[in-house]
DOBALUM-896405 format. One record per residue (C-alpha): x, y, z. Coordinates in pm, whole numbers, padded with zeros to 5 digits, always signed. Example, Ala and Ser with C-alpha at 12.3 -4.5 7.8 and 13.67 -1.06 7.14 Angstrom:
<rs>
+01230-00450+00780
+01367-00106+00714
</rs>
This chain:
<rs>
-01191-01819+01444
-01002-02107+01281
-00667-02008+01127
-00604-02133+00774
-00229-02191+00804
-00108-02552+00770
+00245-02560+00909
+00487-02850+00928
+00575-02969+01277
+00925-03081+01381
+00874-03270+01706
+01182-03329+01922
+01146-03658+02111
+01385-03766+02382
+01454-03777+02754
+01480-03463+02966
+01819-03291+03012
+01937-03407+02670
+01999-03066+02516
+01659-03024+02351
+01625-02658+02450
+01944-02559+02269
+01863-02768+01962
+01505-02640+01952
+01614-02277+01974
+01879-02326+01706
+01614-02470+01472
+01370-02194+01567
+01618-01931+01449
+01598-02061+01089
+01407-01814+00868
+01031-01888+00871
+01072-02142+01150
+00951-02083+01507
+01016-02274+01829
+00753-02301+02102
+00941-02479+02379
+00771-02774+02547
+00413-02695+02454
+00283-03010+02621
+00375-02868+02964
+00143-02572+02910
-00158-02796+02964
-00003-03065+03183
+00085-02839+03473
-00178-02600+03617
+00084-02340+03707
+00248-02337+03360
+00039-02044+03237
+00180-01834+03522
+00541-01915+03436
+00779-01709+03225
+00783-01721+02848
+01124-01733+02678
+01092-01360+02616
+01100-01301+02992
+00734-01205+03038
+00468-01412+03211
+00294-01640+02963
-00042-01471+03023
+00113-01127+02963
+00320-01214+02655
+00180-01036+02344
+00283-01327+02121
+00093-01589+02318
-00198-01352+02384
-00251-01320+02007
-00202-01695+01953
-00473-01771+02210
-00706-01514+02060
-00672-01662+01709
-00690-02026+01818
-00955-02024+02089
-01097-01672+02103
-00870-01604+02400
-00706-01800+02683
-00954-01899+02953
-00941-02135+03244
-01191-02356+03064
-00962-02381+02760
-00670-02502+02971
-00889-02748+03163
-01048-02894+02849
-00717-02956+02674
-00560-03086+02995
-00847-03334+03038
-00808-03456+02680
-00432-03486+02725
-00477-03698+03037
-00697-03939+02840
-00486-03993+02528
-00129-03854+02543
+00029-04028+02839
+00281-04310+02843
+00019-04563+02957
-00180-04502+02638
+00108-04575+02400
-00021-04928+02315
-00361-04781+02226
-00199-04511+02016
-00005-04776+01827
-00334-04954+01745
-00561-04652+01696
-00537-04670+01319
-00735-04995+01334
-01001-04868+01578
-01111-04532+01438
-01463-04558+01579
-01367-04623+01940
-01428-04377+02224
-01051-04340+02263
-01020-04247+01895
-01295-03987+01931
-01119-03828+02229
-00794-03836+02035
-00959-03650+01744
-01080-03378+01982
-00728-03347+02124
-00582-03325+01774
-00834-03059+01671
-00729-02837+01963
-00362-02870+01870
-00435-02805+01503
-00590-02472+01599
-00302-02392+01831
-00024-02476+01584
-00199-02295+01300
-00233-01982+01515
+00137-02002+01611
+00231-02024+01243
+00016-01723+01155
+00137-01500+01438
+00504-01595+01381
+00467-01593+01000
+00630-01936+01001
+00611-02246+00783
+00772-02483+01035
+00705-02514+01410
+00957-02679+01643
+00803-02838+01952
+01040-02988+02210
+00774-03158+02420
+00986-03477+02408
+00718-03727+02517
+00691-04013+02265
+00319-04056+02344
+00254-03690+02261
+00440-03724+01931
+00232-04025+01827
-00092-03863+01943
-00024-03559+01724
+00074-03781+01432
-00245-03988+01466
-00488-03705+01538
-00387-03404+01326
-00361-03327+00959
-00034-03145+01028
+00269-03326+00878
+00484-03429+01174
+00861-03489+01138
+01012-03674+01433
+01359-03575+01554
+01492-03830+01803
+01747-03648+02020
+01964-03873+02235
+02239-03794+02482
+02475-04026+02672
+02269-04163+02963
+02553-04097+03208
+02555-03727+03126
+02175-03721+03154
+02185-03894+03492
+02446-03651+03623
+02216-03360+03535
+01908-03520+03693
+02085-03596+04023
+02147-03228+04092
+01915-03111+04367
+01791-02766+04473
+01877-02610+04136
+01684-02285+04108
+01415-02273+03840
+01406-01899+03750
+01103-01929+03519
+00883-02093+03783
+00553-01950+03904
+00702-01900+04253
+01038-01759+04361
+01137-02083+04542
+01072-02309+04244
+01346-02570+04182
+01426-02811+03900
+01309-03171+03944
+01570-03432+04037
+01602-03812+04014
+01845-04074+04140
+02097-04218+03894
+01925-04557+03881
+01578-04407+03833
+01710-04182+03555
+01873-04479+03382
+01554-04689+03391
+01339-04404+03261
+01598-04317+02993
+01585-04676+02866
+01204-04672+02862
+01200-04345+02669
+01446-04461+02403
+01255-04789+02364
+00927-04604+02311
+01081-04376+02050
+01226-04671+01862
+00876-04826+01860
+00704-04521+01712
+00973-04400+01469
+00873-04639+01185
+00524-04485+01186
+00653-04143+01079
+00727-04075+00714
+00999-03829+00811
+01225-03903+01108
+01591-03891+01206
+01808-03950+01510
+02069-03702+01630
+02315-03745+01913
+02350-03428+02119
+02726-03483+02142
+02750-03478+01762
+02552-03154+01752
+02793-02995+02002
+03095-03121+01806
+02972-02987+01471
+02649-02785+01505
+02605-02680+01146
+02711-03005+00985
+02495-03216+01215
+02187-03000+01161
+02230-03004+00784
+02263-03383+00767
+01982-03447+01017
+01732-03214+00852
+01825-03345+00509
+01748-03696+00635
+01403-03570+00736
+01340-03425+00392
+01384-03066+00512
+01635-02907+00278
+01789-02572+00369
+01968-02302+00178
+02319-02203+00284
+02194-01882+00447
+01930-02059+00657
+02194-02154+00914
+02383-01823+00906
+02322-01796+01282
+02536-02107+01337
+02895-01981+01344
+03140-02259+01421
+03078-02335+01788
+02878-02017+01846
+02508-01960+01791
+02355-01618+01742
+02007-01671+01882
+01720-01421+01897
+01474-01393+02183
+01213-01668+02149
+00874-01751+02299
+00941-02104+02415
+00741-02227+02713
+00881-02456+02986
+01219-02620+02923
+01569-02543+03044
+01648-02196+03188
+01895-02151+02899
+01596-02052+02684
+01621-01702+02831
+01972-01649+02691
+01999-01470+02359
+02269-01310+02146
+02596-01499+02093
+02577-01837+02270
+02880-02067+02297
+02829-02437+02224
+03069-02658+02415
+03080-03015+02547
+02950-03058+02901
+03176-03332+03035
+03130-03252+03403
+02951-03584+03440
+03287-03759+03406
+03359-03627+03757
+03051-03811+03891
+03122-04078+04154
+03229-04397+03975
+02961-04600+04150
+02683-04385+04002
+02836-04403+03655
+02875-04779+03679
+02512-04821+03782
+02390-04612+03490
+02623-04791+03248
+02505-05133+03364
+02138-05044+03313
+02176-04864+02980
+02469-05051+02819
+02278-05216+02529
+02131-04882+02424
+02462-04696+02471
+02632-04946+02241
+02349-04925+01990
+02376-04547+01977
+02755-04557+01937
+02860-04454+02287
+03164-04621+02446
+03067-04827+02751
+03415-04772+02895
+03498-04402+02904
+03834-04254+02806
+04058-04111+03081
+03948-03788+03242
+04170-03562+03029
+04007-03701+02709
+04341-03697+02529
+04306-03839+02180
+04561-04051+01999
+04774-03900+01727
+04619-03951+01386
+04732-03883+01032
+04642-03539+00898
+04303-03517+00731
+04311-03493+00355
+04132-03202+00182
+03923-03259-00130
+04135-03349-00437
+04055-03017-00601
+04067-02729-00355
+04105-02356-00380
+04364-02294-00113
+04244-01982+00071
+04439-01666+00140
+04609-01661+00480
+04701-01339+00661
+04992-01366+00908
+05051-01114+01188
+05403-01079+01331
+05443-00826+01618
+05796-00694+01670
+06010-00438+01846
+06386-00395+01850
+06473-00719+01670
+06557-00635+01307
+06761-00949+01239
+06537-01199+01417
+06216-01065+01268
+06370-01097+00921
+06430-01468+00992
+06072-01507+01110
+05932-01335+00799
+06155-01539+00570
+06027-01863+00724
+05669-01757+00649
+05751-01652+00293
+05926-01987+00233
+05614-02193+00314
+05529-02466+00064
+05161-02371+00100
+04986-02358-00239
+04771-02056-00154
+04860-01689-00115
+05007-01544+00205
+05020-01186+00327
+05251-01101+00615
+05174-00794+00828
+05482-00706+01035
+05357-00471+01308
+05629-00255+01463
+05544-00152+01817
+05625+00221+01856
+05925+00210+01627
+05983+00294+01263
+05868+00012+01034
+06153-00185+00881
+06053-00112+00522
+06330-00331+00381
+06126-00635+00491
+05895-00567+00196
+06177-00681-00036
+06118-01036+00090
+05790-01037-00105
+05752-01260-00411
+05459-01393-00616
+05175-01507-00384
+05379-01381-00086
+05337-01019+00020
+05521-00863+00316
+05374-00540+00456
+05552-00357+00743
+05308-00138+00942
+05337+00072+01260
+05156+00040+01591
+05090+00397+01698
+04830+00297+01956
+04891+00160+02304
+05230+00000+02359
+05247-00370+02422
+05201-00708+02262
+04822-00726+02282
+04773-00388+02117
+05036-00469+01854
+04858-00791+01764
+04527-00605+01748
+04669-00347+01508
+04761-00637+01279
+04405-00772+01307
+04274-00439+01179
+04469-00487+00855
+04369-00845+00782
+04076-00948+00564
+04140-01320+00501
+03916-01585+00656
+04223-01750+00811
+04468-01567+01036
+04801-01701+01159
+05045-01555+01408
+05420-01582+01457
+05642-01412+01713
+05941-01216+01591
+06201-01452+01743
+06046-01779+01618
+06043-01955+01283
+05810-02191+01096
+05897-02518+00931
+05837-02508+00556
+05533-02736+00568
+05363-02577+00872
+05087-02386+00698
+05007-02655+00441
+04967-02921+00713
+04751-02697+00926
+04531-02579+00640
+04483-02939+00527
+04348-03016+00875
+04135-02699+00882
+03972-02769+00546
+03912-03132+00636
+03757-03046+00974
+03522-02746+00933
+03428-02736+01303
+03783-02637+01404
+03807-02274+01513
+04170-02259+01631
+04455-02491+01535
+04796-02515+01698
+05092-02740+01622
+05377-02921+01787
+05686-02713+01858
+06062-02745+01880
+06180-02577+02201
+06521-02415+02145
+06666-02421+02498
+06996-02285+02369
+07155-02242+02026
+07276-02603+02041
+07003-02777+02244
+06643-02833+02141
+06355-03048+02264
+06063-03162+02049
+05716-03110+02194
+05457-03259+01954
+05172-03250+02202
+04950-03547+02286
+04596-03444+02193
+04464-03375+01846
+04179-03182+02009
+04206-02972+02323
+03905-02971+02554
+03803-02686+02780
+03904-02895+03083
+04249-02954+02935
+04302-02584+02861
+04204-02485+03215
+04455-02736+03348
+04749-02633+03128
+04849-02363+02881
+04962-02633+02637
+05290-02542+02469
+05154-02668+02138
+04911-02374+02148
+05200-02127+02148
+05115-01800+01970
+05365-01885+01693
+05168-02197+01602
+04812-02066+01588
+04593-02067+01278
+04257-01906+01356
+03934-01863+01166
+03863-01490+01151
+03503-01524+01271
+03632-01631+01613
+03770-01282+01669
+03430-01146+01571
+03267-01382+01820
+03490-01334+02127
+03684-01013+02060
+04050-00933+02005
+04344-00964+02245
+04288-00801+02585
+04485-00477+02597
+04399-00433+02968
+04607-00737+03059
+04909-00600+03252
+05219-00617+03036
+05019-00824+02783
+05152-01124+02976
+04984-01452+02866
+04769-01259+02619
+04753-01563+02389
+04633-01792+02669
+04371-01539+02778
+04241-01524+02420
+04227-01904+02399
+04020-01921+02718
+03757-01714+02536
+03799-01882+02200
+03738-02233+02334
+03396-02118+02453
+03306-02039+02091
+03471-02316+01891
+03681-02631+01886
+04056-02608+01942
+04287-02862+01780
+04656-02945+01732
+04864-03096+01452
+05082-03325+01662
+05405-03272+01469
+05670-03008+01555
+05617-02737+01293
+05769-02429+01460
+06095-02350+01639
+06049-02150+01959
+06354-01974+02101
+06344-02005+02480
+06679-01839+02541
+06606-01492+02403
+06491-01192+02603
+06184-01041+02442
+06100-00671+02450
+05749-00777+02541
+05849-00985+02845
+05779-00787+03157
+05935-00788+03498
+05811-01021+03773
+05585-00756+03931
+05390-00727+03610
+05372-01105+03572
+05212-01137+03915
+04972-00854+03841
+04877-01005+03504
+04811-01350+03650
+04598-01205+03929
+04402-01017+03662
+04364-01345+03471
+04214-01522+03773
+03963-01241+03822
+03860-01227+03457
+03846-01605+03419
+03717-01753+03747
+03656-02078+03558
+04030-02150+03597
+03947-02251+03954
+03734-02536+03815
+04062-02721+03756
+04257-02788+04075
+04581-02843+03885
+04525-02540+03659
+04442-02312+03950
+04748-02434+04138
+04963-02370+03831
+04862-02002+03815
+04891-01956+04192
+05239-02111+04179
+05343-01876+03898
+05226-01580+04107
+05424-01717+04403
+05743-01744+04196
+05695-01393+04059
+05651-01254+04410
+05957-01437+04536
+06157-01300+04242
+06093-00941+04354
+06182-01015+04717
+05831-01072+04855
+05920-01405+05008
+05643-01402+05271
+05384-01336+05000
+05544-01607+04786
+05525-01869+05063
+05163-01779+05134
+05067-01806+04768
+05261-02132+04725
+05073-02276+05023
+04744-02189+04852
+04868-02364+04539
+04961-02680+04729
+04621-02685+04899
+04461-02687+04555
+04704-02942+04406
+04987-03103+04608
+05201-03166+04298
+05218-02804+04177
+05568-02760+04020
+05549-02381+04001
+05477-02359+04372
+05773-02588+04445
+05995-02366+04232
+05872-02061+04424
+05955-02220+04760
+06299-02323+04631
+06370-01966+04530
+06227-01819+04849
+06444-02055+05056
+06769-02020+04862
+06762-01675+04704
+06915-01813+04383
+06896-01566+04095
+06556-01639+03929
+06701-01656+03577
+06966-01906+03690
+06701-02121+03861
+06493-02125+03544
+06804-02210+03341
+06864-02515+03562
+06503-02628+03506
+06542-02581+03131
+06864-02785+03120
+06679-03065+03295
+06421-03084+03017
+06157-02861+02859
+06124-02607+03134
+05791-02506+03284
+05540-02246+03174
</rs>
């Protein structure tokens, strides 16, 4: 039975460990598209047919592939695998690339005849996949340049070539890992292949060179850097596919939500173990390779430098914290419909201060409309705040009758909002007049931003303030694990609403709601990019006592909860030491000096320059009133958090 479907093939070419599985699955989730994994491996490796399909079933037991085999070849048999494998060995290997480049001029050769037989088998296979999946486009991430050219030469299927490239140093870091379990293998002790850094670099160069040789032969081709895809998934896919002549409607990429992908179960074969993940998948930079021994990085850089430069990668990497320089705010389009912004202000027992906070929001020079939801935590709403409303500025006092606490109060506000952009302000802080307009300008000019903070003005006392503009325009995951970043204070945040849909609201189980904003950011950065406008745009009172600030026992309990919920904090030595030091100071503050010393020692073992641990030991040794000790630190500068 020969299927009649004639699909289009998008072939992803590149070197292994370059992110092809994630890109392939993202493309496969487009309506009437289907991804098949690395189909080449199905015939290259004898054990491949016994391995797991992306759906979690053995390939031979998967209903999808069973029907594909039945339609293409009358069923999967050992002879079918052996025949296609034998053809593959004769025409689709790296050594045959020169012949493939010349095949168009030698159509009557024995090689050309074998190539036609190979192409005929793949035509049947792809057509059957298209029929079973009801798809018009098939995405094959087999990666081998020789396979791409063989399919282009030997089939009537239109082949679009997508050249996927990733920084060779990141690729080498991934390949040098040894004994990494391969859960989809035919045996329980199967492990991922590994290579030395130098071998990876040489093979990476060979692969890129081969792709550059064959690209001109394809009518439709494009190159995409994996790092650009991670930075802006939707925008990069749209521009890349458009360059290949594959136009999409707006809804075709509805599964791409900022830095989150909503992926269905797929039937990809071979490839990275990530192909088994489905549902909401976070897209984030993998910069762990920057921790690789410098010697290995230098070797890879030396071998691959010309190609790195050609592909736009810096040969000399930025410092480990990846802090960017301050840049001028991005400009929105000349004609823009400034979107509605909903602002949530939680409050309790501060009628005068909250009025100042609300007034500062109402007084924004922002050209769009603003709604302010003032959520009163277990107290009567201050209805007089509504009189601060004016055209395009609406103030709505509402009660929190649910669980007490800051997290629940914020969440009540989130239940009222409907705007695509949500801002927050604490009841004892105020915004500068231009805060929202500067942040929204950045948001509209940088669609991949999910959360945006701003520089702050720390009010240490009524007559002493310190500006804290922040240093990075974009905050990486590594930076957030290391430090809370004052410029991501809850009174500065502007958040796209879909991020709450992706990662959930504020955690009401967090004891005393302590550090509830930081806990939310740890989840948010897994789903989208976090940025900062590096200009002080909010005044933060450090000298007030908040109703929501809990006693030291609760602080210690909350931070211990945070370490359990977010074990990734331990990935950063300095960040882990910071939290351990805060727990130590909290314990010392309630008289548990032995526990404080023990916890401070743990902090110093993780990071010998941990200021919070030093503060805890100072308190444990002197017994100075904790508030007085903190006041001394604040007078010396910005304080510590």
